[in-house]
DSSP file (Angstrom, degrees, kcal/mol; ACC not computed):
  #  RESIDUE AA STRUCTURE BP1 BP2  ACC     N-H-->O    O-->H-N    N-H-->O    O-->H-N    TCO  KAPPA ALPHA  PHI   PSI    X-CA   Y-CA   Z-CA
    1    1 A M              0   0    0      0, 0.0     2,-0.0     0, 0.0     0, 0.0   0.000 360.0 360.0 360.0 131.0  -21.7   14.6  -13.2
    2    2 A P        -     0   0    0      0, 0.0     3,-0.1     0, 0.0     0, 0.0  -0.365 360.0 -91.6 -72.0 155.0  -21.0   15.4   -9.4
    3    3 A A        -     0   0    0      1,-0.1     2,-0.1    -2,-0.0    71,-0.1  -0.347  51.2-100.7 -61.7 143.3  -17.6   14.9   -7.9
    4    4 A P        -     0   0    0      0, 0.0     2,-0.4     0, 0.0    -1,-0.1  -0.435  34.0-117.8 -74.3 146.7  -17.2   11.4   -6.4
    5    5 A S     >  -     0   0    0      1,-0.1     4,-2.0    -2,-0.1     5,-0.2  -0.630  10.5-153.4 -81.4 131.4  -17.6   11.2   -2.7
    6    6 A S  H  > S+     0   0    0     -2,-0.4     4,-2.4     2,-0.2    -1,-0.1   0.866  99.2  52.7 -70.5 -32.2  -14.4    9.9   -0.8
    7    7 A A  H  > S+     0   0    0      2,-0.2     4,-2.0     1,-0.2    -1,-0.2   0.939 111.7  44.8 -69.3 -47.6  -16.7    8.6    2.0
    8    8 A G  H  > S+     0   0    0      2,-0.2     4,-1.6     1,-0.2    -2,-0.2   0.884 113.7  49.4 -60.8 -37.9  -18.9    6.7   -0.5
    9    9 A A  H  X S+     0   0    0     -4,-2.0     4,-3.3     2,-0.2     5,-0.2   0.915 108.2  54.0 -70.6 -41.9  -15.9    5.3   -2.3
   10   10 A R  H  X S+     0   0    0     -4,-2.4     4,-2.5     1,-0.2    -2,-0.2   0.905 109.7  48.4 -61.3 -38.8  -14.3    4.3    1.1
   11   11 A T  H  X S+     0   0    0     -4,-2.0     4,-1.8     2,-0.2    -1,-0.2   0.877 113.3  46.2 -67.1 -41.4  -17.5    2.3    1.9
   12   12 A R  H  X S+     0   0    0     -4,-1.6     4,-2.7     2,-0.2     5,-0.2   0.912 114.2  48.3 -71.3 -43.0  -17.5    0.6   -1.6
   13   13 A F  H  X S+     0   0    0     -4,-3.3     4,-3.2     2,-0.2     5,-0.3   0.937 111.0  51.6 -63.7 -44.6  -13.8   -0.2   -1.3
   14   14 A T  H  X S+     0   0    0     -4,-2.5     4,-2.3    -5,-0.2    -2,-0.2   0.909 112.2  45.5 -56.9 -46.1  -14.2   -1.7    2.2
   15   15 A E  H  X S+     0   0    0     -4,-1.8     4,-1.9     2,-0.2    -1,-0.2   0.947 116.3  45.6 -59.6 -51.3  -17.0   -3.9    1.1
   16   16 A L  H  X S+     0   0    0     -4,-2.7     4,-2.3     1,-0.2    -2,-0.2   0.935 113.9  48.1 -56.9 -51.6  -15.1   -5.0   -2.1
   17   17 A L  H  X S+     0   0    0     -4,-3.2     4,-2.7     1,-0.2    -1,-0.2   0.904 108.1  54.6 -65.0 -44.0  -11.8   -5.6   -0.3
   18   18 A N  H  X S+     0   0    0     -4,-2.3     4,-1.8    -5,-0.3    -1,-0.2   0.905 110.5  47.0 -53.0 -44.0  -13.6   -7.6    2.5
   19   19 A E  H  X S+     0   0    0     -4,-1.9     4,-1.7     1,-0.2    -1,-0.2   0.837 111.0  51.4 -68.5 -34.5  -15.1   -9.9   -0.2
   20   20 A M  H  X S+     0   0    0     -4,-2.3     4,-2.6     1,-0.2    -1,-0.2   0.871 106.9  54.5 -65.6 -34.8  -11.7  -10.2   -1.8
   21   21 A L  H  X S+     0   0    0     -4,-2.7     4,-2.5     1,-0.2     5,-0.2   0.877 105.7  52.1 -69.4 -35.3  -10.2  -11.2    1.5
   22   22 A R  H  X S+     0   0    0     -4,-1.8     4,-2.1     2,-0.2    -1,-0.2   0.931 113.1  43.7 -54.0 -48.6  -12.7  -14.0    1.9
   23   23 A Y  H  X S+     0   0    0     -4,-1.7     4,-2.6     2,-0.2    -2,-0.2   0.866 114.5  50.8 -69.4 -37.4  -12.0  -15.4   -1.5
   24   24 A A  H  X S+     0   0    0     -4,-2.6     4,-2.3     2,-0.2    -2,-0.2   0.929 110.5  48.9 -64.3 -44.1   -8.1  -15.0   -0.9
   25   25 A A  H  X S+     0   0    0     -4,-2.5     4,-2.1     2,-0.2    -2,-0.2   0.895 112.4  48.5 -61.4 -42.1   -8.3  -16.7    2.5
   26   26 A A  H  X S+     0   0    0     -4,-2.1     4,-2.7    -5,-0.2    -2,-0.2   0.941 110.4  51.2 -68.5 -41.3  -10.3  -19.6    0.9
   27   27 A L  H  X S+     0   0    0     -4,-2.6     4,-2.5     1,-0.2    -2,-0.2   0.878 107.9  52.5 -57.5 -38.4   -7.8  -19.8   -2.0
   28   28 A K  H  X S+     0   0    0     -4,-2.3     4,-1.9     1,-0.2    -1,-0.2   0.914 110.7  47.5 -66.0 -40.1   -4.9  -20.0    0.6
   29   29 A K  H  X S+     0   0    0     -4,-2.1     4,-2.4     2,-0.2     5,-0.2   0.905 110.4  52.5 -65.3 -39.4   -6.7  -22.9    2.4
   30   30 A I  H  X S+     0   0    0     -4,-2.7     4,-3.3     1,-0.2    -2,-0.2   0.933 109.1  49.1 -60.6 -42.9   -7.3  -24.7   -1.0
   31   31 A L  H  X S+     0   0    0     -4,-2.5     4,-2.4     1,-0.2    -1,-0.2   0.871 111.4  50.0 -63.4 -34.7   -3.6  -24.4   -1.8
   32   32 A L  H  X S+     0   0    0     -4,-1.9     4,-2.0     2,-0.2    -1,-0.2   0.883 112.2  47.2 -66.9 -38.3   -2.8  -25.8    1.7
   33   33 A D  H  X S+     0   0    0     -4,-2.4     4,-2.6     2,-0.2    -2,-0.2   0.903 110.7  53.0 -66.9 -43.5   -5.3  -28.7    1.0
   34   34 A E  H  X S+     0   0    0     -4,-3.3     4,-2.9    -5,-0.2     5,-0.2   0.944 106.5  51.8 -59.8 -45.2   -3.7  -29.2   -2.4
   35   35 A R  H  X S+     0   0    0     -4,-2.4     4,-2.9     1,-0.2    -1,-0.2   0.951 110.9  47.8 -52.9 -54.0   -0.3  -29.5   -0.8
   36   36 A K  H  X S+     0   0    0     -4,-2.0     4,-2.0     1,-0.2    -1,-0.2   0.894 113.1  48.9 -54.4 -43.7   -1.5  -32.2    1.7
   37   37 A A  H  X>S+     0   0    0     -4,-2.6     5,-2.5     1,-0.2     4,-0.6   0.907 111.1  50.2 -65.8 -40.0   -3.2  -34.0   -1.2
   38   38 A L  H ><5S+     0   0    0     -4,-2.9     3,-0.6     1,-0.2    -2,-0.2   0.911 111.5  48.0 -64.4 -46.0    0.1  -33.8   -3.2
   39   39 A E  H 3<5S+     0   0    0     -4,-2.9    -1,-0.2     1,-0.2    -2,-0.2   0.841 118.3  39.1 -67.4 -30.2    2.1  -35.2   -0.4
   40   40 A S  H 3<5S-     0   0    0     -4,-2.0    -1,-0.2    -5,-0.2    -2,-0.2   0.459 106.4-129.2 -94.5   0.8   -0.3  -38.1    0.3
   41   41 A Q  T <<5 +     0   0    0     -4,-0.6     2,-1.1    -3,-0.6    -3,-0.2   0.890  44.8 166.8  48.8  47.2   -0.8  -38.6   -3.5
   42   42 A D     >< -     0   0    0     -5,-2.5     4,-2.1     1,-0.2    -1,-0.2  -0.794  18.4-168.4 -92.8  99.2   -4.6  -38.5   -3.1
   43   43 A T  H  > S+     0   0    0     -2,-1.1     4,-2.5     1,-0.2     5,-0.2   0.860  81.7  54.2 -53.6 -47.3   -5.7  -38.1   -6.7
   44   44 A A  H  > S+     0   0    0      1,-0.2     4,-2.4     2,-0.2    -1,-0.2   0.924 113.9  41.0 -56.9 -49.8   -9.3  -37.4   -5.8
   45   45 A N  H  > S+     0   0    0      2,-0.2     4,-2.4     1,-0.2    -1,-0.2   0.810 112.0  55.5 -71.5 -30.3   -8.4  -34.5   -3.5
   46   46 A I  H  X S+     0   0    0     -4,-2.1     4,-2.6     2,-0.2    -2,-0.2   0.956 111.7  44.5 -61.1 -52.6   -5.7  -33.3   -5.9
   47   47 A E  H  X S+     0   0    0     -4,-2.5     4,-2.1     1,-0.2    -2,-0.2   0.901 113.9  50.0 -61.1 -42.0   -8.4  -33.0   -8.8
   48   48 A A  H  X S+     0   0    0     -4,-2.4     4,-2.6    -5,-0.2     5,-0.2   0.895 111.0  49.8 -64.8 -39.3  -10.9  -31.4   -6.4
   49   49 A A  H  X S+     0   0    0     -4,-2.4     4,-3.4     1,-0.2    -2,-0.2   0.909 108.9  51.5 -63.1 -42.4   -8.3  -28.8   -5.3
   50   50 A I  H  X S+     0   0    0     -4,-2.6     4,-2.3     2,-0.2    -2,-0.2   0.922 112.7  45.2 -63.6 -45.8   -7.4  -28.0   -8.8
   51   51 A E  H  X S+     0   0    0     -4,-2.1     4,-1.9     2,-0.2    -2,-0.2   0.952 116.7  44.7 -60.2 -51.2  -11.1  -27.4   -9.8
   52   52 A T  H  X S+     0   0    0     -4,-2.6     4,-2.7     1,-0.2     5,-0.2   0.928 111.3  53.3 -57.9 -47.6  -11.8  -25.4   -6.7
   53   53 A K  H  X S+     0   0    0     -4,-3.4     4,-2.4    -5,-0.2     5,-0.2   0.920 107.9  51.7 -58.3 -42.0   -8.6  -23.4   -7.0
   54   54 A G  H  X S+     0   0    0     -4,-2.3     4,-2.6     1,-0.2    -1,-0.2   0.931 110.9  47.4 -55.0 -47.7   -9.5  -22.5  -10.7
   55   55 A N  H  X S+     0   0    0     -4,-1.9     4,-2.4     1,-0.2    -1,-0.2   0.902 111.6  50.6 -68.9 -34.7  -12.9  -21.2   -9.6
   56   56 A S  H  X S+     0   0    0     -4,-2.7     4,-2.5     2,-0.2    -1,-0.2   0.920 110.8  48.4 -65.5 -40.9  -11.4  -19.2   -6.7
   57   57 A V  H  X S+     0   0    0     -4,-2.4     4,-2.5    -5,-0.2    -1,-0.2   0.918 110.4  51.8 -65.3 -43.1   -8.9  -17.5   -9.0
   58   58 A A  H  X S+     0   0    0     -4,-2.6     4,-2.0    -5,-0.2    -2,-0.2   0.927 111.2  47.1 -61.8 -41.0  -11.6  -16.7  -11.5
   59   59 A K  H  X S+     0   0    0     -4,-2.4     4,-2.7     1,-0.2    -2,-0.2   0.922 111.6  51.6 -67.1 -40.7  -13.7  -15.0   -8.8
   60   60 A L  H  X S+     0   0    0     -4,-2.5     4,-2.6     1,-0.2    -1,-0.2   0.873 108.5  51.2 -61.4 -36.5  -10.7  -13.1   -7.5
   61   61 A Q  H  X S+     0   0    0     -4,-2.5     4,-2.4     2,-0.2    -1,-0.2   0.910 110.1  50.3 -67.9 -40.0   -9.9  -11.9  -11.0
   62   62 A E  H  X S+     0   0    0     -4,-2.0     4,-1.9     2,-0.2    -2,-0.2   0.908 111.1  47.1 -58.3 -47.0  -13.4  -10.7  -11.3
   63   63 A L  H  X S+     0   0    0     -4,-2.7     4,-1.5     2,-0.2    -1,-0.2   0.890 110.9  51.8 -60.4 -43.3  -13.3   -8.9   -8.1
   64   64 A D  H  X S+     0   0    0     -4,-2.6     4,-2.5     1,-0.2    -2,-0.2   0.875 105.8  54.6 -61.8 -38.9  -10.1   -7.4   -8.9
   65   65 A S  H  X S+     0   0    0     -4,-2.4     4,-2.0     1,-0.2    -1,-0.2   0.899 107.9  51.0 -59.3 -41.8  -11.4   -6.2  -12.2
   66   66 A R  H  X S+     0   0    0     -4,-1.9     4,-1.7     2,-0.2    -1,-0.2   0.809 108.4  51.4 -67.0 -28.4  -14.2   -4.5  -10.2
   67   67 A R  H  X S+     0   0    0     -4,-1.5     4,-2.4     2,-0.2    -2,-0.2   0.896 109.9  48.9 -77.3 -39.0  -11.8   -2.8   -7.9
   68   68 A M  H  X S+     0   0    0     -4,-2.5     4,-2.6     2,-0.2    -2,-0.2   0.885 111.5  49.1 -65.6 -35.7   -9.8   -1.4  -10.8
   69   69 A K  H  X S+     0   0    0     -4,-2.0     4,-3.1     2,-0.2    -1,-0.2   0.902 110.0  52.1 -64.7 -45.4  -13.0   -0.1  -12.4
   70   70 A L  H  X S+     0   0    0     -4,-1.7     4,-1.3     2,-0.2    -2,-0.2   0.916 109.6  50.0 -63.5 -44.3  -14.0    1.5   -9.1
   71   71 A C  H  <>S+     0   0    0     -4,-2.4     5,-2.4     1,-0.2     3,-0.4   0.940 111.9  47.6 -62.9 -46.4  -10.6    3.2   -8.9
   72   72 A A  H ><5S+     0   0    0     -4,-2.6     3,-2.4     1,-0.2    -2,-0.2   0.944 106.5  56.7 -66.1 -39.5  -11.0    4.5  -12.6
   73   73 A R  H 3<5S+     0   0    0     -4,-3.1    -1,-0.2     1,-0.3    -2,-0.2   0.813 106.3  52.0 -58.0 -29.6  -14.5    5.8  -11.9
   74   74 A N  T 3<5S-     0   0    0     -4,-1.3    -1,-0.3    -3,-0.4    -2,-0.2   0.332 129.9 -97.7 -89.3   7.4  -13.0    7.8   -9.1
   75   75 A G  T < 5S+     0   0    0     -3,-2.4     2,-0.6     1,-0.2    -3,-0.2   0.616  79.0 131.7  95.7  18.1  -10.4    9.2  -11.4
   76   76 A F      < -     0   0    0     -5,-2.4    -1,-0.2    -6,-0.1    -2,-0.1  -0.889  51.2-128.5-111.3 125.6   -7.4    7.1  -10.9
   77   77 A A        -     0   0    0     -2,-0.6     2,-0.1     1,-0.1     4,-0.1  -0.279  30.1 -94.4 -74.9 154.4   -5.6    5.7  -13.8
   78   78 A T  S    S+     0   0    0      3,-0.1    -1,-0.1     4,-0.1     3,-0.1  -0.383  77.0  89.0 -63.2 132.5   -4.7    2.1  -14.2
   79   79 A G  S >  S-     0   0    0     -2,-0.1     3,-1.0    -3,-0.1     4,-0.3  -0.945  89.8 -63.7 161.7 178.3   -1.2    1.2  -13.0
   80   80 A P  T 3  S+     0   0    0      0, 0.0     4,-0.3     0, 0.0     3,-0.2   0.700 128.3  48.2 -68.3 -22.6    0.8    0.2  -10.1
   81   81 A E  T 3> S+     0   0    0      1,-0.2     4,-2.5     2,-0.1     5,-0.3   0.543  83.4  99.3 -92.1  -8.6    0.1    3.4   -8.1
   82   82 A Q  H <> S+     0   0    0     -3,-1.0     4,-2.1     1,-0.2    -1,-0.2   0.867  85.4  40.8 -54.6 -46.4   -3.6    3.2   -8.7
   83   83 A M  H  > S+     0   0    0     -4,-0.3     4,-2.9    -3,-0.2    -1,-0.2   0.904 114.6  52.6 -69.6 -42.1   -4.6    1.6   -5.3
   84   84 A Q  H  > S+     0   0    0     -4,-0.3     4,-2.4     1,-0.2    -2,-0.2   0.918 111.2  47.3 -60.3 -43.3   -2.1    3.8   -3.3
   85   85 A Q  H  X S+     0   0    0     -4,-2.5     4,-1.7     2,-0.2    -1,-0.2   0.895 112.3  49.5 -66.9 -40.0   -3.5    6.9   -4.9
   86   86 A T  H  X S+     0   0    0     -4,-2.1     4,-2.3    -5,-0.3     5,-0.2   0.931 110.4  50.1 -60.9 -44.6   -7.1    5.8   -4.2
   87   87 A I  H  X S+     0   0    0     -4,-2.9     4,-2.1     1,-0.2    -2,-0.2   0.885 109.3  52.5 -59.7 -44.0   -6.2    5.0   -0.6
   88   88 A A  H  < S+     0   0    0     -4,-2.4    -1,-0.2    -5,-0.2    -2,-0.2   0.859 113.7  43.8 -58.7 -35.8   -4.6    8.5   -0.2
   89   89 A W  H  < S+     0   0    0     -4,-1.7    -2,-0.2    -5,-0.2    -1,-0.2   0.886 129.2  18.5 -81.6 -42.6   -7.8   10.1   -1.5
   90   90 A C  H  < S+     0   0    0     -4,-2.3     2,-1.1    -5,-0.1     3,-0.2   0.560  98.3  87.8-113.5  -7.0  -10.5    8.2    0.3
   91   91 A D     <  +     0   0    0     -4,-2.1     3,-0.2    -5,-0.2    -1,-0.1  -0.693  34.9 154.4-104.3  79.1   -9.0    6.5    3.3
   92   92 A D  S    S+     0   0    0     -2,-1.1    -1,-0.2     1,-0.2   -85,-0.0   0.843  81.6  38.5 -84.0 -27.0   -9.0    8.9    6.3
   93   93 A G  S    S-     0   0    0     -3,-0.2    -1,-0.2     0, 0.0    -2,-0.1   0.379 107.2-120.2 -99.0   4.4   -9.1    6.1    8.9
   94   94 A E  S  > S+     0   0    0     -3,-0.2     4,-2.0    -7,-0.2     5,-0.1   0.571  75.9 124.8  70.8  10.2   -6.8    3.8    7.2
   95   95 A S  H  > S+     0   0    0      2,-0.2     4,-1.9     1,-0.2     5,-0.1   0.887  74.1  48.2 -64.3 -38.2   -9.3    1.0    7.0
   96   96 A V  H  > S+     0   0    0      2,-0.2     4,-2.9     1,-0.2    -1,-0.2   0.940 112.7  49.9 -66.6 -47.2   -9.0    0.6    3.3
   97   97 A A  H  > S+     0   0    0      1,-0.2     4,-2.4     2,-0.2    -1,-0.2   0.864 109.2  51.1 -56.2 -39.0   -5.2    0.5    3.6
   98   98 A E  H  X S+     0   0    0     -4,-2.0     4,-2.1     2,-0.2    -1,-0.2   0.887 111.1  47.7 -68.8 -39.2   -5.3   -2.0    6.3
   99   99 A L  H  X S+     0   0    0     -4,-1.9     4,-2.5     2,-0.2    -2,-0.2   0.912 112.1  51.2 -63.5 -46.4   -7.6   -4.3    4.2
  100  100 A W  H  X S+     0   0    0     -4,-2.9     4,-2.2     1,-0.2    -2,-0.2   0.879 108.5  49.3 -59.9 -41.5   -5.3   -3.8    1.2
  101  101 A E  H  X S+     0   0    0     -4,-2.4     4,-2.6     2,-0.2    -1,-0.2   0.912 111.1  50.7 -63.8 -44.4   -2.2   -4.8    3.1
  102  102 A K  H  X S+     0   0    0     -4,-2.1     4,-2.5     1,-0.2     5,-0.2   0.942 110.5  50.6 -55.6 -48.6   -4.0   -7.9    4.4
  103  103 A L  H  X S+     0   0    0     -4,-2.5     4,-2.2     1,-0.2    -2,-0.2   0.895 111.0  48.0 -57.5 -46.0   -5.0   -8.8    0.8
  104  104 A L  H  X S+     0   0    0     -4,-2.2     4,-2.3     2,-0.2    -1,-0.2   0.898 109.7  52.5 -65.9 -38.8   -1.5   -8.4   -0.5
  105  105 A A  H  X S+     0   0    0     -4,-2.6     4,-2.2     1,-0.2    -2,-0.2   0.892 111.7  44.5 -65.1 -39.2    0.0  -10.5    2.3
  106  106 A I  H  X S+     0   0    0     -4,-2.5     4,-2.2     2,-0.2    -1,-0.2   0.870 111.9  54.7 -70.3 -34.0   -2.4  -13.4    1.6
  107  107 A A  H  X S+     0   0    0     -4,-2.2     4,-2.4    -5,-0.2    -2,-0.2   0.925 109.7  46.8 -65.7 -41.7   -1.7  -13.0   -2.1
  108  108 A A  H  X S+     0   0    0     -4,-2.3     4,-2.1     1,-0.2    -2,-0.2   0.920 113.7  46.8 -64.6 -44.6    2.0  -13.3   -1.4
  109  109 A E  H  X S+     0   0    0     -4,-2.2     4,-1.9     1,-0.2    -1,-0.2   0.866 111.9  51.7 -69.5 -30.2    1.6  -16.3    0.8
  110  110 A S  H  X S+     0   0    0     -4,-2.2     4,-2.6     2,-0.2    -2,-0.2   0.902 108.3  52.1 -62.7 -45.8   -0.7  -17.9   -1.8
  111  111 A S  H  X S+     0   0    0     -4,-2.4     4,-2.3     2,-0.2    -2,-0.2   0.907 109.8  48.1 -58.9 -44.0    1.9  -17.3   -4.5
  112  112 A T  H  X S+     0   0    0     -4,-2.1     4,-2.2     2,-0.2    -1,-0.2   0.907 112.5  49.4 -64.5 -43.9    4.6  -19.0   -2.5
  113  113 A L  H  X S+     0   0    0     -4,-1.9     4,-2.4     1,-0.2    -2,-0.2   0.921 111.2  49.9 -62.0 -45.4    2.2  -21.9   -1.8
  114  114 A N  H  X S+     0   0    0     -4,-2.6     4,-2.2     2,-0.2    -2,-0.2   0.896 110.5  49.1 -60.1 -44.8    1.3  -22.3   -5.5
  115  115 A M  H  X S+     0   0    0     -4,-2.3     4,-2.2     2,-0.2    -1,-0.2   0.897 109.6  51.3 -68.2 -38.3    4.9  -22.3   -6.5
  116  116 A T  H  X S+     0   0    0     -4,-2.2     4,-2.2     1,-0.2    -2,-0.2   0.936 111.8  47.5 -62.1 -44.9    5.8  -24.9   -3.9
  117  117 A N  H  X S+     0   0    0     -4,-2.4     4,-2.0     1,-0.2    -2,-0.2   0.868 110.9  52.5 -63.6 -34.6    2.9  -27.2   -5.2
  118  118 A G  H  X S+     0   0    0     -4,-2.2     4,-2.4     1,-0.2    -1,-0.2   0.885 108.6  49.2 -65.3 -38.3    4.0  -26.6   -8.7
  119  119 A A  H  X S+     0   0    0     -4,-2.2     4,-2.6     2,-0.2    -2,-0.2   0.859 110.9  50.6 -68.0 -36.9    7.6  -27.7   -7.7
  120  120 A I  H  X S+     0   0    0     -4,-2.2     4,-2.1     2,-0.2     5,-0.2   0.912 110.4  49.4 -63.6 -41.4    6.1  -30.9   -6.1
  121  121 A I  H  X S+     0   0    0     -4,-2.0     4,-2.4     2,-0.2    -2,-0.2   0.925 110.6  50.3 -68.7 -43.0    4.2  -31.6   -9.2
  122  122 A R  H  X S+     0   0    0     -4,-2.4     4,-2.2     1,-0.2     5,-0.2   0.943 112.1  47.9 -58.6 -48.2    7.4  -31.1  -11.5
  123  123 A V  H  X S+     0   0    0     -4,-2.6     4,-2.0     2,-0.2    -1,-0.2   0.888 110.9  49.5 -62.5 -37.6    9.4  -33.4   -9.3
  124  124 A R  H  X S+     0   0    0     -4,-2.1     4,-2.6     2,-0.2    -1,-0.2   0.908 111.9  49.8 -62.4 -44.8    6.7  -36.1   -9.3
  125  125 A Q  H  X S+     0   0    0     -4,-2.4     4,-2.2     1,-0.2    -2,-0.2   0.870 109.6  50.4 -69.8 -33.3    6.5  -35.8  -13.1
  126  126 A Q  H  X S+     0   0    0     -4,-2.2     4,-2.2     2,-0.2    -1,-0.2   0.871 111.0  50.2 -69.3 -37.3   10.3  -36.1  -13.4
  127  127 A Q  H  X S+     0   0    0     -4,-2.0     4,-2.5     2,-0.2    -2,-0.2   0.905 111.0  48.1 -65.8 -40.0   10.2  -39.2  -11.2
  128  128 A F  H  X S+     0   0    0     -4,-2.6     4,-2.2     2,-0.2    -2,-0.2   0.920 113.6  47.1 -66.3 -44.7    7.4  -40.7  -13.4
  129  129 A E  H  X S+     0   0    0     -4,-2.2     4,-1.8     2,-0.2    -2,-0.2   0.838 110.9  51.4 -66.3 -35.4    9.3  -40.0  -16.6
  130  130 A S  H  X S+     0   0    0     -4,-2.2     4,-1.9     2,-0.2    -2,-0.2   0.917 111.7  47.5 -65.1 -44.2   12.5  -41.4  -15.1
  131  131 A S  H  X S+     0   0    0     -4,-2.5     4,-2.1     1,-0.2    -2,-0.2   0.891 111.0  51.6 -64.3 -36.9   10.6  -44.6  -14.1
  132  132 A L  H  X S+     0   0    0     -4,-2.2     4,-2.3     2,-0.2    -1,-0.2   0.899 107.1  53.2 -63.7 -40.2    9.0  -44.8  -17.5
  133  133 A S  H  X>S+     0   0    0     -4,-1.8     5,-3.0     1,-0.2     4,-0.8   0.882 108.0  50.2 -60.2 -41.9   12.4  -44.5  -19.1
  134  134 A V  H  <5S+     0   0    0     -4,-1.9     3,-0.3     3,-0.2    -1,-0.2   0.878 109.8  50.5 -68.4 -37.6   13.7  -47.4  -17.0
  135  135 A L  H  <5S+     0   0    0     -4,-2.1    -2,-0.2     1,-0.2    -1,-0.2   0.899 110.7  50.5 -61.8 -38.9   10.7  -49.6  -18.1
  136  136 A R  H  <5S-     0   0    0     -4,-2.3    -1,-0.2    -5,-0.2    -2,-0.2   0.705 117.1-117.5 -75.8 -15.3   11.5  -48.7  -21.7
  137  137 A G  T  <5S+     0   0    0     -4,-0.8     2,-0.3    -3,-0.3    -3,-0.2   0.775  73.3 119.0  84.5  28.5   15.1  -49.7  -21.3
  138  138 A V  S   <S-     0   0    0     -5,-3.0    -1,-0.3    -6,-0.1    -2,-0.1  -0.822  72.1 -99.0-118.8 161.2   16.6  -46.3  -21.9
  139  139 A T    >   -     0   0    0     -2,-0.3     3,-2.6    -3,-0.1     4,-0.2  -0.647  50.2-104.1 -74.1 129.6   18.7  -43.9  -19.9
  140  140 A P  T 3  S+     0   0    0      0, 0.0   -10,-0.1     0, 0.0    -1,-0.1  -0.341 106.3  16.7 -56.8 135.4   16.5  -41.2  -18.5
  141  141 A G  T 3  S+     0   0    0    -12,-0.1   -11,-0.0    15,-0.1    -2,-0.0   0.404  90.0 115.5  82.2   3.9   16.9  -38.1  -20.3
  142  142 A A    <   +     0   0    0     -3,-2.6     2,-1.7     1,-0.1    14,-0.1   0.584  44.7  97.5 -79.2  -8.4   18.5  -39.7  -23.4
  143  143 A D        +     0   0    0     -4,-0.2     2,-0.2    13,-0.1    -1,-0.1  -0.559  60.7 125.2 -88.7  84.1   15.6  -38.8  -25.7
  144  144 A T        -     0   0    0     -2,-1.7     8,-2.2     9,-0.1     2,-0.2  -0.648  63.2 -81.3-127.8 179.8   17.1  -35.7  -27.2
  145  145 A Y  B     -A  151   0A   0      6,-0.2     6,-0.2    -2,-0.2     5,-0.1  -0.603  41.8-125.1 -93.4 150.3   18.0  -34.2  -30.5
  146  146 A G    >   -     0   0    0      4,-4.1     3,-1.4    -2,-0.2    -1,-0.1  -0.077  38.1 -85.6 -83.3-172.3   21.2  -35.1  -32.5
  147  147 A R  T 3  S+     0   0    0      1,-0.3    -1,-0.1     2,-0.1    -2,-0.0   0.806 127.9  51.7 -67.5 -31.4   23.9  -32.8  -33.8
  148  148 A Q  T 3  S-     0   0    0      2,-0.1    -1,-0.3     3,-0.1     3,-0.1   0.442 121.1-104.1 -87.7   3.3   22.0  -32.1  -37.0
  149  149 A G  S <  S+     0   0    0     -3,-1.4    -2,-0.1     1,-0.3     2,-0.1   0.326  84.1 121.4  96.9 -14.8   18.8  -31.2  -35.2
  150  150 A G  S    S-     0   0    0      1,-0.1    -4,-4.1    -5,-0.1    -1,-0.3  -0.344  75.4 -82.4 -81.8 169.3   17.1  -34.4  -35.9
  151  151 A E  B     -A  145   0A   0     -6,-0.2    -6,-0.2    -3,-0.1    -1,-0.1  -0.453  49.8-110.1 -71.4 142.0   15.8  -36.8  -33.2
  152  152 A S        -     0   0    0     -8,-2.2     2,-0.2    -2,-0.1    -1,-0.1  -0.371  32.4-136.3 -64.1 148.2   18.4  -39.1  -31.7
  153  153 A S        +     0   0    0     -3,-0.1     2,-0.3     3,-0.1     3,-0.2  -0.491  54.1  65.3 -96.3 173.2   18.0  -42.7  -32.6
  154  154 A G  S >  S-     0   0    0     -2,-0.2     3,-1.6     1,-0.2   -16,-0.0  -0.743 101.0 -19.8 114.3-158.6   18.4  -45.7  -30.4
  155  155 A L  G >  S+     0   0    0     -2,-0.3     3,-2.1     1,-0.3    -1,-0.2   0.650 111.9  82.0 -66.0 -16.5   16.6  -47.1  -27.5
  156  156 A G  G 3  S+     0   0    0      1,-0.3    -1,-0.3    -3,-0.2   -18,-0.1   0.754  89.1  56.4 -57.9 -25.0   14.8  -43.9  -26.6
  157  157 A H  G <  S+     0   0    0     -3,-1.6    -1,-0.3     2,-0.0     2,-0.3   0.286  76.7 119.2 -99.0  10.9   12.2  -44.6  -29.2
  158  158 A R    <   -     0   0    0     -3,-2.1     2,-0.1   -22,-0.1   -20,-0.1  -0.575  62.3-128.0 -74.6 140.4   11.1  -48.0  -28.0
  159  159 A S     >  -     0   0    0     -2,-0.3     4,-1.6     1,-0.1     3,-0.1  -0.423  22.6-110.8 -79.3 162.8    7.5  -48.1  -27.0
  160  160 A L  T  4 S+     0   0    0      1,-0.2    -1,-0.1     2,-0.2    -2,-0.0   0.803 120.4  57.5 -63.6 -32.0    6.5  -49.4  -23.6
  161  161 A A  T  4 S+     0   0    0      1,-0.2    -1,-0.2     2,-0.2    -3,-0.0   0.895 106.1  49.1 -63.3 -40.3    5.0  -52.5  -25.5
  162  162 A Q  T  4        0   0    0      1,-0.3    -2,-0.2    -3,-0.1    -1,-0.2   0.799 360.0 360.0 -69.6 -31.6    8.3  -53.2  -27.0
  163  163 A A     <        0   0    0     -4,-1.6    -1,-0.3    -5,-0.0    -2,-0.2   0.455 360.0 360.0 -65.2 360.0   10.2  -53.0  -23.7
């Protein structure tokens, strides 16, 4: 088998990273839209964002798998240094490195957005559970285990119908 061409690999990495950048930018926009929907409590848009987000993440995972396989086909072992070694080998004009850095930056921004959206969801869930506890006539957070490890007794077990 002939030795892999660094120029050919550079072209394939450039094409693949550009495709990954398109999906990563789309994911970032989806996360921003999800944030707006969460803030306005727009259920339909929240559900749409969640579905679209899942599809985008799946596509990015598929593309990243292709990237890792391409690195491996060119002789670079899987691991944290794989892409840096690949860039050092094939990227004479730093175009691959630039695309990779852009992709990492968008991924970091998207991660922050996703964590923020998750925090909003957790706060809303706590607010809902607190309101439900009030309706049930119990102190929020009182539904815990007793000293012996069994469930605590008392008002925490009243159903909403009983309240």
